[in-house]
Each structure stands twice: as structure tokens, then as C-alpha cells.
C-alpha positions in Angstrom: -10.0 19.1 25.4 -9.4 20.9 22.0 -5.9 22.2 21.3 -5.4 25.9 19.9 -2.1 26.3 18.1 -0.5 29.8 18.8 3.2 29.5 17.8 4.0 33.0 19.3 6.0 34.7 21.9 4.1 35.2 25.4 4.9 37.1 28.4 6.7 35.3 31.4 3.6 34.9 33.5 1.2 33.5 31.1 2.2 29.9 31.8 1.4 30.5 35.3 -1.9 31.7 34.8 -2.7 28.8 32.5 -1.6 26.4 35.0 -3.7 28.2 37.7 -6.6 27.6 35.2 -5.9 24.0 34.9 -5.0 24.3 31.1 -2.6 21.9 29.4 0.1 23.7 27.4 3.4 23.5 26.0 6.1 26.2 26.0 9.9 26.4 25.3 12.6 28.6 26.0 14.1 30.4 22.9 17.7 30.9 21.9 18.7 34.6 21.5 18.3 34.6 17.7 14.7 32.8 17.8 13.9 35.3 20.7 14.8 38.5 18.5 12.9 37.1 15.7 9.9 36.6 17.6 10.0 40.0 19.3 10.0 41.5 15.8 6.9 39.5 14.9 5.2 40.4 18.3 5.7 44.1 17.8 3.7 43.8 14.5 1.1 41.6 16.2 0.6 44.3 19.1 0.6 47.4 16.7 -1.7 45.8 14.1 -4.4 45.6 16.6 -4.5 49.5 17.1 -6.6 50.3 14.1 -9.6 48.2 15.3 -9.7 49.5 18.8 -12.5 51.8 19.9 -12.1 53.1 23.4 -9.2 55.1 25.0 -8.9 52.3 27.7 -8.4 49.6 24.9 -5.8 52.1 23.1 -4.0 52.5 26.3 -3.7 48.8 26.9 -2.5 48.1 23.6 0.0 50.9 23.5 1.4 49.5 26.9 1.9 46.2 25.2 3.3 47.7 22.3 5.9 49.7 24.4 6.6 46.6 26.4 7.7 44.8 23.4 9.6 47.7 21.9 11.5 48.0 25.2 12.4 44.4 25.1 13.3 44.8 21.4 15.7 47.7 22.5 17.3 45.6 25.5 18.0 42.6 23.3 19.4 44.4 20.3 21.3 46.8 22.7 19.6 50.0 21.1 20.0 52.9 23.3 17.4 55.6 24.0 20.1 58.0 22.6 20.2 56.2 19.4 16.5 56.2 19.1 16.2 59.9 19.9 19.1 60.5 17.2 17.1 58.7 14.5 13.9 60.5 15.7 15.7 64.0 15.3 17.0 63.0 11.7 13.4 61.7 10.6 12.0 64.9 11.8 14.5 67.0 10.0 14.0 64.9 6.7 10.3 64.1 6.9 8.7 66.4 9.5 6.3 65.4 12.2 2.5 64.7 12.1 1.0 68.0 13.5 -0.4 68.9 10.1 -2.5 65.7 9.8 -1.7 65.3 6.1 -3.3 62.1 4.4 -1.7 61.1 1.1 -4.2 59.8 -1.5 -1.7 59.3 -4.5 1.8 60.3 -5.7 3.4 59.6 -8.8 5.6 56.5 -9.0 9.3 57.9 -8.4 10.4 54.1 -7.3 10.1 54.9 -3.6 9.0 51.8 -1.7 7.3 52.2 1.6 7.4 49.3 4.3 4.4 49.9 5.9 1.0 47.5 6.0 -1.8 48.5 4.1 -5.0 48.7 6.0 -8.7 48.4 4.6 -10.7 51.5 5.0 
């Protein structure tokens, strides 16, 4: 049978499901540094699917997956809920929230560089 190469972090029970379905596969347990690196990639993978979703159910499912990965990141990097709430408050004071639904078309180049991905319309 044809192999599909994924090279990505998977949930713990995925090998059991594949085995139950009779699929051949290869997995390995990652060391801590590799695990942390893959978690950071995984959160991007999970979050990047959100703009393509069309139903509330799909959105809830992907948000749940994203939150699970974020919780794993918090655990492995030892980031407390208190630290996150503190950073949220700082960001809110500095930049505000999202209630006004503002959309930026352009701005003069002041040297500021964003870290967000660009999405096609």
C-alpha cells in the first residue's frame, strides 16, 4: 500500500486507531526539545485551518484542537495561567481589544514588523 509521509506531531491515541484499522505506520517518541518545537509548529497547523471553516461545528472542533495544543505548550514550557492573564492585560492596555471590529487597509511604514501570517482574500 502507498505511504503518506506526515512528519508531524500527533495525538496519543492516533496509533491505536491506525492499528485498529490495520494500517502500517512508524512513530517515535520525541525528546523534550523536539516535542516543544513540534508543539509550536502544531499550534500553527491547527490555527491555520480556522479561516477556511464554514460551520459553527467545524469551528468548535478546530478551536478545541487548538486549545488542546495551547494547553500542552503551557504545560511543557511551564507557563502559568497567571502569566498569560498578565500578558493579556498588558496587550489590552497597549493595543486594546477587538470589539470595534477594525480592519487595517494600509499604514505608513514606521519600521514596525508584524509576526502574523498573510491570508489571501
